[in-house]
N, C-alpha and C positions, 0 to 999 in steps of 0.2 A: 204467344211466344213460347217456344219449347227450348229448354236447356238440356244440353247433353249431360250424361252421367258425370263426365270429368268436370264440367262447369259447376254442377251442383256440389260435387265433392270439394272443389276449390272454395266455393262460397261457404260451405260448412266448416272447412278448416280455418278460413279467415275469421268466421264468427267464433269458433272455438278458441282461437288464439286470443281474441279480444276478451272473451270470458275468462280465460286462464290468467291473462294479465290483470283483469279486474279482481280476480280472486286473490292475487298476490298483494294487493293493496290492503294494508291492515292498519287499524287504529288500536293503540293500547294505552293504558293508564295505570299508574300506581294508586290512583285515588278512586276510580270507578271501575266496575266490572260488568260484563254482559249479564243481564238478568238479575243482578244483585241490587240491594237497597242502597241508596245514596247515604253517605255518612253525614253527620251534623255539619261538617265543613262545607258541603255543597247545598245546604238548606238555607233559605233566605233569612236574613236578619231584618225583619220587617214584614209587613203584610199579615201580621198575626203569627208569624213564626219566629223562633229565637235561635236560628242557626248562625253559622259563621259567614255565609254568603261568599265563599271563596271559589273561584274557578278551579277546576281540576287540572292537574298536569296531564298533558296529552303528548303522545309520540306516534308517528306514523312512518311506514316504510312501504316499499314496493310501488311507489307512485307510477302511473302509466307513463310510457315514453312520450315525450313532447310536453310534459307538464311545465307550465310557465309561472303558475302561482296557485295559491290555495285559499279556500274559504273554510272557516270553522264555525259551526253553529251548534246551539243547544235548543231543542224544540220540544214542547209538550203538546202532543196531538190531542190529549184528553182534557185540556182546559175548557171550562164551560163558556167559551167565547163565540163558538160557531166557526172559528178559524184557527183554533189552537193558540199557543203562546210562545213567542220567541224569547228564550232566556239569555241567549248570547249570540252575537253576530260579529264576526271579524273577517275581513276580506283584504285582498291585496297582500297576502302573506307571501313573501318571495319563495320561489321554488327551491332555494338553497336551505330553507328552514324545514326541519322535520320534527320539531317538538315545540311545545309551549310550556313554560313553567306554571306551576300552580299559583294561585293568588294574584293573577293579573288585575290591575286596577285601571281606571280610565287614564291615569297618568304614568303608570310604570309597568314594565314587564312584557309589553307587546313588542314583537319584532319591528325593527326599523322599516318604515314604509307601510306597515299594516294599519288598517283603519278599523276601529270598533265603532259600529253604528248603533243606533238606539235599539235596545231590546224593547219589548212591549211594555216594560215598566216606565219607559220614557227617558232613559239615560243610557249612554254608551258604555256599558260594562256588563259583566256577568250578573245575572239575577238568579239567586238560588231558588230551589224548589220550595213550593208552599201551596199544595193543593188544598181545596176546601176541606174542612173537617169531615171525616167519614169516607173520604175518597183516596184511592191510590192511583197515581198517574205514572205514565212512562215519560222518560226524559231521554231523548235521542241526541247523542253527541255525534256530529258528523264532520269529517274533513272531506272536502271535495277538491279534486285536482282539476285545474282549469287549463285550457289551451290558450288563454289570454294572459298577457303580462299583468294586467290590472283591470278591474271593473271601474268604469267611469262614474263612480258614485261617491258620496261623502258620508260623514257621520250622521247625517239626518235620514239616510236611506232606511226604509223599513225592512224588517226581516223578510217579508214577502217579496219585496223588490230585489233584494240581494239574492234570495232563493231563486227567483225567476232568472236573473242574469247569470247566476252560477249554473243553473240548469241548461241554459243556452250555450254555455262554454265548457260543460263538464266532460272530462275524459274518464273519470272514475270517482267512486265514493267509497268511504269506509266508515262504519258506525259502531257505536256501543250504545245499547239501550239499557238504562238502569231504571229503577222505580223508586217512588217515595210516597208514603201515605201518612195521614194523620187520623 
């Protein structure tokens, strides 16, 4: 199959428009910053760490057109598990929501309709950073814009399952990667 120069140009422009739109989708936080070390507020209170275990405040803007809901995750790809470690999983966040307050608990602070599912520690809440002694890990906080109103999952869904369903419905992602070591 041969495409004309004008057809190739149209395809390139459409792809470029999608990339430009994705580039406009940004995640910010007063509590965490790209490439910076997490504060004691986002370090676990348990598992051998003595932090505060508070979820960071997050804000996002520039979501792709057609966004119907959001997923927010915090993931450590460096955890010595063979599959990383999900520190926070929240989904079915309405499209009208563009921020989360810091310090969300299992019982308070999450937007109406949102579901916090079990992080890898076994409970539905933010789990602070706590890498093994002598290691520094990356913590990737991501908001994913979805074309679906909601994911048909509940608070028992694993981070991997939410990640899979989010990936199947993603319109765009925005992330902040921070670090922490002991």
